[in-house]
C-alpha positions as a printed Julia matrix, in Angstrom:
314×3 Matrix{Float64}:
 28.55  -25.5   25.17
 26.9   -23.02  22.86
 23.23  -22.2   23.17
 20.67  -23.26  20.58
 19.09  -19.91  19.68
 16.08  -18.92  17.63
 16.65  -15.36  16.41
 13.63  -13.14  15.73
 14.11   -9.74  14.09
 13.4    -7.77  10.94
 15.08   -4.37  10.32
 18.71   -3.34   9.94
 18.76   -2.49  13.66
 18.54   -6.21  14.48
 21.32   -7.44  12.2
 24.24   -6.54  14.49
 22.81   -8.75  17.24
 22.27  -11.67  14.87
 25.83  -11.45  13.59
 27.29  -11.01  17.08
 25.52  -14.1   18.45
 26.67  -16.12  15.45
 30.26  -14.88  15.87
 30.14  -15.78  19.59
 29.72  -19.41  18.6
 26.07  -19.95  19.4
 24.02  -22.22  17.15
 21.33  -20.13  15.45
 18.85  -22.87  14.59
 16.5   -20.55  12.67
 15.84  -16.88  12.03
 12.28  -15.55  12.06
 11.61  -12.32  10.17
  8.72  -10.44   8.62
  7.81  -11.75   5.15
  9.29  -10.13   2.03
  7.37   -6.96   1.13
  6.8    -5.17  -2.19
  9.62   -2.73  -2.89
 12.0    -1.55  -5.58
 11.52    1.48  -7.78
  7.97    0.54  -8.83
  7.06   -1.52  -5.79
  6.79   -4.67  -7.86
  9.72   -6.66  -6.48
  9.53   -8.51  -3.19
 12.24   -7.25  -0.84
 13.68   -9.49   1.86
 14.2    -7.84   5.25
 17.75   -7.0    6.39
 17.62   -9.86   8.92
 16.4   -12.26   6.24
 19.33  -11.29   3.99
 21.91  -11.5    6.78
 20.63  -14.9    7.93
 20.9   -16.31   4.42
 24.48  -15.02   4.2
 25.24  -16.9    7.42
 23.58  -20.09   6.19
 20.71  -19.87   8.67
 17.23  -21.11   7.82
 14.73  -18.23   7.56
 11.06  -18.48   8.46
  8.44  -15.77   8.12
  4.95  -16.76   9.3
  2.39  -13.95   9.05
  1.55  -14.61  12.71
  1.52  -17.54  15.1
 -2.21  -18.23  15.1
 -1.74  -21.35  13.01
 -1.01  -24.3   15.34
  1.4   -25.64  12.71
  3.59  -22.52  13.07
  3.67  -22.92  16.85
  4.51  -26.59  16.57
  7.29  -25.86  14.08
  8.75  -23.3   16.5
  8.72  -25.76  19.4
 10.16  -28.53  17.21
 13.39  -26.53  16.83
 14.17  -27.62  20.41
 15.92  -24.33  21.14
 17.36  -23.23  24.46
 16.25  -19.63  24.03
 14.73  -17.15  21.59
 16.38  -13.75  21.09
 14.03  -11.04  19.84
 15.15   -7.66  18.47
 12.55   -5.53  16.66
 10.73   -8.52  15.21
  7.47   -6.69  14.53
  4.95   -9.14  16.03
  3.53   -9.56  19.51
  4.37  -13.1   20.54
  1.67  -15.36  21.98
  2.27  -17.27  25.18
  2.87  -20.49  23.24
  5.94  -18.9   21.64
  7.13  -17.28  24.87
  7.04  -20.76  26.39
  8.35  -22.51  23.28
 12.0   -22.75  24.31
 13.74  -24.2   27.34
 14.81  -20.86  28.83
 12.27  -18.42  27.39
 12.52  -15.36  25.15
 14.88  -12.41  25.67
 14.31   -9.06  23.98
 16.78   -6.32  23.12
 14.83   -3.08  23.64
 16.12    0.41  22.78
 15.17    2.41  25.86
 15.65    2.61  29.59
 12.52    0.75  30.61
  9.89    1.41  31.78
 10.35    4.68  29.9
  9.44    4.34  26.22
  7.85    0.95  25.98
  6.53    0.26  22.51
  7.23    0.82  18.83
  9.32    3.99  18.49
 11.56    4.39  21.56
 14.55    5.88  19.7
 12.61    8.7   18.04
 10.47    9.4   21.09
 13.47    9.75  23.4
 15.02   12.44  21.21
 11.72   14.18  20.48
 11.12   14.44  24.23
 14.54   15.99  24.77
 15.91   13.07  26.82
 19.6    13.4   27.63
 20.13    9.65  28.06
 18.77    6.37  26.76
 20.13    2.86  26.35
 19.61   -0.78  25.5
 18.04   -3.28  27.84
 17.98   -7.06  27.66
 14.62   -8.09  29.04
 12.99  -11.48  29.61
  9.73  -11.29  27.73
  6.3   -11.84  29.21
  2.81  -11.39  27.75
  2.82   -7.59  28.28
  4.21   -4.91  25.97
  7.85   -4.54  27.05
  6.9    -5.25  30.67
  9.22   -8.16  31.49
 12.03   -8.17  34.05
 15.36   -6.64  32.98
 18.62   -8.59  32.86
 21.18   -6.09  31.52
 21.27   -2.33  30.91
 23.68   -0.32  28.75
 23.29    3.47  28.79
 24.1     6.0   26.06
 24.24    9.79  26.3
 22.12   11.58  23.7
 24.28   14.45  22.41
 22.51   17.81  21.83
 22.49   17.51  18.03
 22.34   13.7   17.73
 19.77   12.5   15.2
 17.51    9.5   15.37
 19.62    7.78  12.74
 22.84    8.31  14.69
 21.29    7.05  17.91
 19.8     4.06  16.06
 23.25    3.0   14.83
 24.9     3.47  18.23
 22.22    1.5   20.05
 22.37   -1.31  17.5
 26.04   -1.89  18.34
 25.55   -1.54  22.1
 22.54   -3.85  21.98
 24.49   -6.56  20.17
 27.25   -6.44  22.79
 24.74   -6.55  25.64
 22.88   -9.53  24.18
 26.09  -11.52  23.69
 26.98  -10.87  27.32
 23.5   -11.81  28.47
 23.54  -15.09  26.55
 26.96  -15.96  27.98
 25.57  -15.48  31.49
 22.43  -17.43  30.6
 24.55  -20.3   29.33
 26.4   -20.35  32.67
 23.14  -20.19  34.62
 24.08  -16.86  36.23
 21.82  -14.4   34.37
 19.62  -12.58  36.88
 16.61  -10.37  36.2
 15.0    -7.52  38.12
 11.38   -6.41  37.81
 10.78   -3.06  36.16
  9.73   -0.15  38.4
  6.02    0.61  38.46
  6.74    4.34  38.24
  7.94    6.2   35.14
  6.07    4.23  32.5
  5.84    5.97  29.12
  4.72    4.51  25.79
  6.54    5.19  22.54
  3.69    5.19  20.04
  4.46    4.54  16.4
  5.26    7.77  14.55
  2.16    9.05  12.78
  2.53   10.92   9.48
  0.35   13.68  10.85
  2.94   14.59  13.49
  5.95   14.85  11.19
  5.26   18.42  10.01
  7.35   21.0   11.86
  5.47   23.57  13.92
  7.72   26.63  14.19
  5.36   28.21  16.73
  6.8    25.84  19.33
  9.93   26.78  21.34
 13.21   26.35  19.46
 14.34   23.47  21.66
 11.2    21.5   20.87
 11.49   22.24  17.15
 15.12   21.12  17.14
 14.33   17.91  19.03
 11.45   17.21  16.66
 13.65   17.6   13.57
 16.57   15.52  14.82
 14.36   12.82  16.34
 12.72   12.13  12.98
 15.93   12.29  10.93
 16.52   10.62   8.58
 13.29    8.61   8.69
 10.46    9.36   8.36
 11.79   12.92   8.25
 10.3    16.09   9.7
  9.17   18.51   6.99
  7.94   21.99   6.19
  6.57   23.75   3.13
  8.55   26.31   1.15
  7.05   28.33  -1.68
  8.98   27.81  -4.88
  7.85   29.54  -8.05
  4.53   30.41  -6.46
  3.82   26.81  -5.47
  4.25   25.17  -2.04
  6.88   22.45  -2.03
  7.49   19.95   0.76
 11.04   19.92   2.1
 12.44   17.46   4.62
 14.54   18.89   7.44
 17.26   16.38   8.26
 19.52   18.25  10.68
 19.4    21.42  12.76
 20.95   23.08  15.76
 19.85   25.7   18.22
 20.74   29.24  17.11
 21.77   32.15  19.28
 18.85   34.54  19.18
 17.87   37.46  21.37
 14.81   39.68  21.52
 11.85   39.71  19.13
 12.69   37.69  16.02
  9.5    38.01  14.03
  6.74   35.57  13.24
  7.47   31.87  13.7
  8.85   30.42  10.47
 10.55   33.64   9.41
 14.0    33.21   7.85
 16.32   35.54   9.77
 19.51   35.5    7.69
 21.26   34.0    4.67
 22.2    30.69   6.39
 18.7    29.34   7.12
 18.2    30.49  10.69
 14.47   30.34  11.35
 12.43   32.02  14.09
 10.43   29.8   16.41
  7.78   30.56  19.05
 10.71   31.42  21.3
 14.3    31.37  20.06
 15.45   30.12  16.67
 16.91   27.08  14.94
 19.45   26.83  12.15
 18.44   24.35   9.46
 21.61   22.46   8.6
 20.52   19.79   6.12
 17.48   19.81   3.85
 16.02   17.64   1.1
 13.43   18.39  -1.56
 11.06   15.66  -2.7
 12.95   13.51  -5.19
 16.23   15.33  -4.5
 19.31   14.51  -2.49
 20.1    15.84   0.99
 21.93   19.17   0.85
 23.67   21.42   3.32
 21.94   24.76   3.88
 24.31   26.77   1.66
 23.96   24.35  -1.26
 20.2    24.24  -0.8
 19.95   28.04  -0.89
 22.01   28.21  -4.09
 19.34   26.15  -5.82
 16.38   27.62  -3.94
 17.06   31.23  -2.92
 15.09   32.22   0.19
 15.79   35.82   1.18
 15.7    37.11   4.72
 12.11   37.69   5.8
 10.67   34.75   3.87
  8.18   32.81   5.99
  8.13   29.01   5.75
  5.58   26.74   7.3
């Protein structure tokens, strides 16, 4: 028999799991997602979340309470008579009434190797910290922030130049596969969980706008990890002087450059292919984007915005 599942998720990252559970034959009795938000070119149109759109395509009822403080919302959740809730990047902390609102509890797909990187931004934080490995974990939720016991783990190697966007997409697929496997075991009554270690806890705080600016005084490895971890969103950035005026430019891809000896002040452009000196070492800026423009490779960017050797960017 298929499970009766309540799915709870919001961004594109969650959609693969929703579709995979539906394709596996489970009955998705409702999808919970964040409410439509203002969007569009002028911010006047209400935009449904990716999960909301996918659920409608699959013929699944969509609900989007602002929170679960209203007893009516809690009662409506319980009235679905679901076996289990599956949560992937929903965007709300769930109260105990919701955690207890299904027969078998709530299971979360989390994009880190817990207890490392609990919290809101585990994908970006793993790359920004220079981690060589991360993964997806299926965890039974409790009242803490990503503190519940773990049922399944799937690991992924973080390649040296992998961006946050690339890791996001890879983990979305791996997470969907892991959740389908976990629900199959849960249906059979053979899904086991193991408590998280007490050591190694790190929190992945939400990315603050103030930390997105690139600091070229840091070592090249840290600058490179910062750029790729924030690519493509929200995007690390620097300022380049164009026509006597500073202009913000997003840095969407980079790689470590071979550099020996004294290179000059941090932020100094060292050649005609956008190699930039850092506190130690240098990075090559591979893909850049001006405000309102499209992403460009370094050579195309330099054709439109010449930056001779010795120019300092910050």
